[in-house]
N, C-alpha and C positions, 0 to 999 in steps of 0.2 A: 588598384585597391579601392574598395568602397569607402566614400568620404567619411562614414561614421567610424569605420575601422581606423582610418588615418587619424581622426580625432582621438580615438581611444588610445592609439599608440603614443600620441603626443602626451597624453595624461599618464600613460604607463611608464614613460621614460624614467622618471625618478625611482619608481619602484623597481623597474628592471636594473638600474644602476646599483642598488643597494641589496637587491634580492639574493638570498643565500639558501632558501629552503624550498625552492621549486624542484621537487624530487624528479619530475619527468624530464627536467633539463639536466640537473646535476648527476643523476644516477641512471639515466636511460638514453636520451638522445645525445648528449655531449660525449660520453665515453665511447659510444659506437662511432660517431663521426670522427673524433680525434684518432681513433684506431686505424682509420682509413686515410689519414693525411700523413705524408712523410715526415718522420722525425727530424730529418735534416733539410731544412729550406733555405739554407745559406745561399745568397745570390739569387733567389727566386722572387719573382714579382707576382703577388697573389692579390686578387680581388675578393673582398668579402661583400658578397652581394645580398643586401638586407642585413646590414651589420648590427641593427638594433643598438643596444647600449655598449657594444664593443667587446663582448667577452671572447668571441672568436678572434678578432683582430689582435687582441692582446696575446692570445695563445699562439697565434701565427707569428707574431713579432718574437716571442720567446723561442721559437724554432728557427729564427734567423732570417725570416722573410722580410721583404720590402712590401708593406701592406697599403692598399687602398680600400677604404670602406665606403659603401653607398647605401643610403636609406632614405625613404620618402619622408620620414618624420624629422623636422629640424631640431625637435628636443631630444630625440634619440641620437642625432649626430653630435649635439652638444655633450651628451653623456658619454658618447664614444671617444670624444676628444679628451675628456677628463680621464676616462679609463686608461687610454693609451698614452697620456701625457704628452701629446703632440708628436709622438713617434710615427704615427701613421697619417696619411693623407685622407681626410674625411670630407665626402661630398654629399649634399642633400640633393636627391635625384630620384625620379620615378623610373623603376626598372622597365615599365612598358614603353618608355620613350627611348630614342637613340642614345646610347651611352656615350658620354663626353670623352672618349678615348680613341687613339689611333688603332688601326688594324695591328694585330699580333703584339699587344702591349703586355700580356700577362702570360705567365707560365701555368697558373692554376686558378681556379675559381672555386670558393666555398660559399654555399648558399643554404643557410640553416632555417628550415621551417618559414619559408617566404614565398615560394611559387604558388602555393594554394590561394594567395590573396590576389593573384593575376588571373584575369578571366581568360585571356588568350596567351598561351605559352609560345606560340610560334615566333612573334617578334622578339620576345625575351631570349629564347634559346638561339635564335638567329644572331642576335647581338653578342651573346656569350661566345658563340662560335667565331664571330668576326674579330673580337678583341683578344682571343687566345691565339698564342703562338701555335705553329704546326705541331700537332700531337700534344698540345697542352691538355690538362685535365680538368674535369668538373666533378665535383662532389656536392650533391644536395640532398636535403631531407625534406620530406612533406608528410602530410597526414596520410595514413593508410586508407585507401579508398573503401575497403571492406568495412573497416571499423566506423567510419563516418556513416556509411550506408546503414549499419546496424544501430549505432547510437541515436541517429537522427530519425530512424524508422523511415528511410526513403523508400518510396514505392518501386522505383526502377533502378537497379544497380547501374545499368548501362547509360543512364542519363547524365548529362552534365548540369549541375544546378548550383545556385547560390544558397548556402546554408547560414543560419543566423544563430549565434551563440551568446550566452551571458556569462562573463567571468566575474568572480568576486576575489578581489586581491586587496590586502591591507585595509579592510573595512569599506572598500569602495566597489561599485558595480560598473562594468565595462561591457558595452554591446559591440560585438565583433562578428563580422561576416567573412566568409571565405567560400571558395568554389571547390566543389567536389567533382572529380573525374574518375572513370573506371580505370583500372590498371592497364587495360589494353591501350586506352588513349594516352596515358602517361608514357608508356614504353614507345608507342608509335611516333608521338611527337618528338621525344627525345631522339629517337633513331634517325629522324630527318637531318639532324645536324651533327650527331655524335655516335661513336661506336660504344656501345654498352659494355663495360668490363665486368661489372658486378652489380647485382640487385640484392640489397640487404634488408632483411626483416630482423631489426635488432632485438636482442633480449636484454633485460635489465642488468645492470652491474651487480655483482654480489653484495656490494655496500648497501644496496636498497633493502635487502633481506634483513639487515640489522636495524636499519632506520624505520622501515614500514613493512613488515612481513605481508600485510594484506595487499599492498600495491605491487610488491614483488611477485606474489602469487598470481595476481590479475595479469601483469604485463608478461609473465612467463608463458601464459596460455592465450593471450589475446594481443594480436599485433596492433599497435597504436600509431606507429610512424613506419615510413619506408624510406630508404635511401638508395640512391643509384650513383655509382662512380663510372665515369665515362671519358673517352678521349676524343678530342676534336678531330674531325676528318681532315686529312691533309689536302 
């Protein structure tokens, strides 16, 4: 993750902890992700990779999982600890480095809107594969490569590039950078370590049509995120 982006997320931690009106999360990404996670996780050990302020960790706990969360931002980890009330193990760690877990430690991994901050996915996916039990599952979401290509007016869709964005939240400005990959690269890198079960281009939840009809119409016709569910190769 670029240093400025890490600094931005340290500053964003308190906002993420209390945020309730981010419609792209509450009514778009999260409903689609949760629909692809088993309802009953009793007895399952799940890694929340890029846990942010702990929303997914809390939801996984409610489904009965034993949860470990990892995030590069110490402030996000503190927020996640508060969110989960100490019921999950939280570790401040950079996903691009070797994970501090034994082989075959987890039944599943959830990674929400995190991988696009990693320049090289190979070591990350290799580590995900290592710490998963045989036939363990991985579900991740990331930016849709076509939408980033369109919004940022990239010249070459097939190139991998670092993009820069400015977010405005709670009256503050945050400079955030992330990496864009073409879909072919995303699928190919994933397939080196996992068998892809499903590629998902989510549609917004119907609840968004009531809260913000314009955003609902936009997301119904324009893919913004992409999700992949896959199984670790035995």
